[in-house]
N, C-alpha and C positions, 0 to 999 in steps of 0.2 A: 696617325695615333693618336690625334682629339677625337676626331669622326669614330674608329674603334672604344675609343673611351666613352665617348657618348652613347653607340650600339650598348654596349653593356649595362652601362645604366641602367637605359630604357626596359632591355631584358630584367634587368634587376626588382625594377620596379615595378614594374607586371605582374615576374613572379608573387611580388608580396602580395598584389590586390590581390591575388590568382588564390593565396594561401587564406584571405583574410575573411573568416564567418561572421557573419552579420548574423546579429539575435535584435528580434523583436519582440518586445513583452508589454502586455494587453495592461496598459495602465493601475485598469482595479485592482486584478490580481498580486501587479508590483506591489501596490499602496497597503495591498491588503497582507503582501508575506511580512514588509515591513511594521506590521502592528507585534506582531509575535513578540511578546514579551519577555527577553530571559528571566528576570526578577519575578513576571509570575511565576513561570516553569518551578522559580527556584520553590514558589514558599506555597505551589502545589507541594512540589516532592517531598517539602519539611514536612506539611502539614501529616501529608500521608503519610512519612514514616513511625512521627508523633502519637498515630496509634498504637503504637507495640508488637503488636502484630495483627495481620491481614489477614492471617489461616483460615480457611474457608469453616474449616469444625470447631475454629474457636466459639467458645462462649457469649452468650447475648452480654454486652456491656455497655451502658451510654458512654464511656471514655473511649475506652480501646480494642477491638478487633475487628472481623467484617461487618455486624450489621454498624456501626459505629460507622467506619469509613465508608461504605457505599451511602449511607445518610448525605456523609458529606460531601461527595460527587454528586450525589438527588440532587442536592441543597444550590447547588453552584450551574448544574445545569436548571433547573429551577429559576436563578435569578437572574437567568439569559433570557427568559422566557419575553417578557415586558418588552425587550425590543428586539421583537422578533416580527410586531405584528402580529402576535399569533398565529404562528404557522410554527412557534416550537413547541414539542407536548413533552416534557419527563415525566416519570415514571422507574417503579422499582419491578420489572417483568417479574413477577414470582416461580418458583419451580419448585418439583422435589425431585434430589439424587436419592437413586436406589441405593442399597445397600450393593459391592459387589466386593466381597472376601476381599479386598484387598487396601485400596486406599482411602473406600467408603465404608468402617464396620459393619452402619446403620443406617435405614433410610433418615434422611434430613432436607430439612426442605431451604434451600437457597434463591441468588437473587441474582441476576443482571439489572445497573440499570440502566434505562434509557431514556435516549431522545430523540425525538424523529423532528428532522427540519423538514416540510410538505414543502413538496413541490409546489410551484403557480400553477400549471399547464394540467389540470383536469383532464389532456389525453396523455398525459404522459405517467403512466406507472415504472418509468422506471428507477429503479431501487438502488444507494452506495453504502457499502458499511462502513465504520472508520471502529476499530476494538484497536484496544489493551484489557488485561486484564487486570485487575484489581487485588488481587487474593496472592499471600507471599506466603514464604519458607523459609527455617533454616534447615541444618544439615542432617537432623531427622523426618521426614516429610510429613509423621506421623504427628509428632511434638505440636501439640495448639498452645501450651500457654509461653514455649521459652519467646524468648523476644528475636522479631524477626521484620524489622525497618520496611523490608522491599523496598529499598528507594531506589533502586534504577531496572528491578526485577519485582516489578515492574510499576513503579512509583513512575519512573521518568513517561512511558506509556501512555499513561491514567493523565498523567498532568500534560502532555498532548492535546490528549483529545477531549480534556475541558474547554484549553483554549482556542481548539480549533470551533469549538465550540460556541463560546464566545465573541470570535472576530467574523464567523461566518454566519449566524443565523442574525445579522444586522442585514446582512444579502439576499437577495430572492434566487431561487434558480428552477427551472422548467420543473426537474425531479427532485425525487426524496434522498436527505442523507438522513440515515440515520449515525447515531455516535454513544457508542454501549460499553460499557466497563465489566467484563465480562465475572465471574468467582469460575473456583473449581480449577484453571490450570494446573496447578501445582497435584491438585490430583485427578488429575487424568482428563483435563478439556472439558470439561462434566460443561461447564454452562456455554460454551464454545457449539459442542454438540448438539444441547438445547436448541439455542437457536439456530443454527444451520437444516435440522428438523422441523425446524415453525417455519421457515421459510420455504421450505421445501414443501412443506402440509399445506402449504397457505396457498404455494404456487404464485409467493416473490418474484418478480423482472426483477433478480437481484445481478445488478451487472458486475462489479466490481468491490472483493471486498479486503479491506487494506488491514492487514494485522501489526501494529506497530510492541515490538514486545522487546524490550532491553535497549535504547536510541539515545542514554550517555552517558554511558562510558569511553573513557578513548584512549585509556593507558591501557594495554597489556602486561600480564603477571607472566614470570619469566620470560618471558622475550623485550619485556620491558619499552613498546614500542609505543609514542606518545604523540599521535595521529586524529585529529576533529576535522581529515579534511576528506576523510572519503565515510561511505553507510554502504551496508549490502544489500539485499532485495533477491530475497527467494524466490524460485518459482516450481513449483512442478514441467516435466518436459511432456510425458505421456502421463494424460493427465487418468488421476487415482479414479473416476468411475468411466474410464472409456469403454466401447461400448464393440464385439467385434466390427461393426461396421466401420469404426470409427476407426478402429484399429488396421481394418484393410485400407483407408484412403491412406492414413499417415506414413506406412511402408509405401503406398503406389506413387508416394509426391515426396515421400522421405519428410515428412516434414513433424518428424521428436522433437524440434527444435522451437516450433512458430503453435507452441498451446497456443487459449484463451489466457493462461496466466502469462507466460512468456511474450504475451501480443503489450499485459498487463504491467509486466515489469519493463520490457522497452520504451512503454510512454512513460511512465515515470523519471526514468531517467530522460528523456530528450525534455517533456516538458519541466521537469525539477533540477537540472540541469540550468534551464534558459532561463529563471526564476530566482537562483539559491547561491550564489558568489561562492569559491572556495568549498564546493562541497562537490565532488565526482561519488554518481554512482553504481557500486559494483553490482551489477548480473552475476548470483552465482545458481549455476544450472544445479540447484539443485531444491526439494520440495522447501527440505531444512537444514538445517547444521548434520553433522553427517552421526547417525541412528537416534536422530532427534525431532522432534516436533512442538508446532505452534497451535496457538485457536484457530488458523488458518485450514489448517487440517481436514477439520471434519465440514467444512464448508465444501473443501476442493473435494473431498469424497462421496458429498449431496450432488456434485456435478457441476457445483458455481465457481466461478472464475477469481483465486485467490494468492495473494504473496503474504511474505511475511517482512516487513523491514525491521533492521537489527544491525546496534553499533557494529564497525569493522572490526575492531577489537576486545576479544573481551577478559575481566581481569575474575579468574577463580576464587581469587583470595575475599570475592566481594560479592559470590553464587554459591547461592545453598551453601554457606558457612555460616558458622557459629556466632556472634558479634564477640570476639575476645581478642589479645593481644599475648602473640604468640611468637617468641624467636626474634621478638624485636616486630614483629611484622601485624598491624593490625588487622584483624579478619571482621568478616562481614557486612552487610548492603545497606550500607550508612549515606545520607547527604553528602558528606565531606569529599566522598568519591566520585560525586557525576560535575561531569561537565556541561553547564550549562548552556554555555553558547553554543556547543556542540548540539546541545536538545533543541534549538531555536531554527538552527540549518535543516536539523531531520522534519521537526515540523512543520517547517517552509517547504519541502520538496511535497508531505500529506498535501497542506493548501492546493496545492497549487496545478497538481492531480487534481483531488476532486475538484478544483471549483470550474478544472476545465472541462472534464468530465462528465457534471454534472450539467453544466450547458451551454453543452456541443449537442446537435443533433446524433441521434441513434447508430451505430457500426451501419453501413450498405449490406442489405440483405442480397443472397444468393450470388456470391463474387465468388466465379468460376473465371478458369485461363481454358483457353479456347487451343487445345491439343487435335483436332479431326483430320491437320495432317502437318507433316513435316518443315519447318519454318526454322529461320533465323531471325525472326522478329516474333514478337509474344502478344499476344491481344489479351485485352481482360473487359471481361465483362459484368456489369452487376445493377441491380434495382435501388432503389431509393432508401432510404430510412423510414423504419416504421412508425418514429417516433421525432418531431423537429424538421425542421425543413435544413437541405443541406444547399447551401448555396456554388460549393461545387465539390471536389473531388481530388485527394491523394491518389497517386497509382505508387508505391514504399516498393525499391526498390534494395536490396544487399547482394555482395557478393555470398556465395554458398559456408564461407568459414568467416565472416563478420558476425558479429553478435547485434551489430544493431545496424539500422535499415542507412542506407550512405547518401540516397537517394529519392528527390520526391520528384514527379511531375504532376502540373497539376493541368483541373482540367474541367471541363462543366458538363460533358458529356458523361454520357453510363455507359462506356465500352471508351476505351485506349488502343492504340497500338504502339508500340515501342521496338525501336530497332536495337532488340538486346535479348539475348539465348534466355529460352526458358530453361534450357539444359547446365548454362550459365550461372543464373540468378535463381532466389527466390525473392517473387514480389507481395505485398498486398497491396490493401486501398482500406483507404480510410474517406470519413464525408469530415465536409467541412462547413461551418456556421457560416451565417454572415457576417459574427461578431472577428469572424478566423476564430474559431474555438475546433477543435479536433475530436472525433471520433477517435474509440481504440481503432486499430488495424486490422484488417481480416485477410488472410490466409484461403488461396485462392481452390476450388476444388475444380479437378477439372470438369470442360466440358467436349465429350465425346459422341453427343447425338446432334 
């Protein structure tokens, strides 16, 4: 009997060990994530809400309105230039929004508040954007004078961008990071559309766009859910800018769940959860909320990889509402309804993801899977990254009904054969730098010749 108990204990111990997940954290990223201050985030949000309204069409005023709030963000960005070693440059990127007979009654000048953190590698032209919208609104989207504090929508996102610029500008990265507070979101994604069109026209090598819109609420209306342990990332499946050739390959490979934006979302889940405790990233297989959109949408339409980070639970008492008390309920997007500890965690997944992507080599090129003969093994081939140097590569694998990658096979070659059938699994390849930072994953194309 004693022998049987010892054998049972042995197998129980080894089974427990088999279920143990080992998490390796880069010391530098871990340190920077811990630098994110909920106190700072709260101050930024309260200051932004203090401008009374940030409506895109609000009149110029030194104390309130959209222009005053833009200057506030710009001044913060500029205050970080001194500690960036000359790499951070902040400015207002002005543009004209033409009248559209809808939410823009007449041509109006607006601006995006930009802070560009230049990469240190002159041969690396990659760009990463993290964005939020500074404008706000109340119930009537055309009311330019009514109080519209916009604490959560989207003061929370702007606060996160400011805090990220503060911390990340003190470090260097081979590629460029742009921190931006766009305007005109509530009037039809105007600032984001202008910036996306500019990036397309100027041929930016824009690798990823991270839109943070409403990341500060942890309490839902109606259902009364209180939860600050989950956050949503929205990503498109079928690309908005898909060509006929892309569509044909997608249908051939059944790759509708493996767009570049979907790979970015998976990347942020893996890396974000690696560095931020007590926060689960939920991947939502939509470009945005049901029948709704955000500032990442114009970038997706221009063919860029873009996602939206958004709170898990929305409270419609405090979203697009006039500030008032009705039937004992306080309405309005006020700072007292923002969960700043939740904001701190969501800001952390952005920092970890940005740092890792901007420090890693670019994605492996010409990633393919050999389909020239029937086989119960799968052979993948690829070429070295165009930017940066890869120490090695991960071949990623997941079952076809799994949302995230389940296994990683490391190699320092540019080809790998694994004993798993392509009929039953999906694969991808990512490059790994000498410091362990991984690129985004690339879904393979069929090798037929």
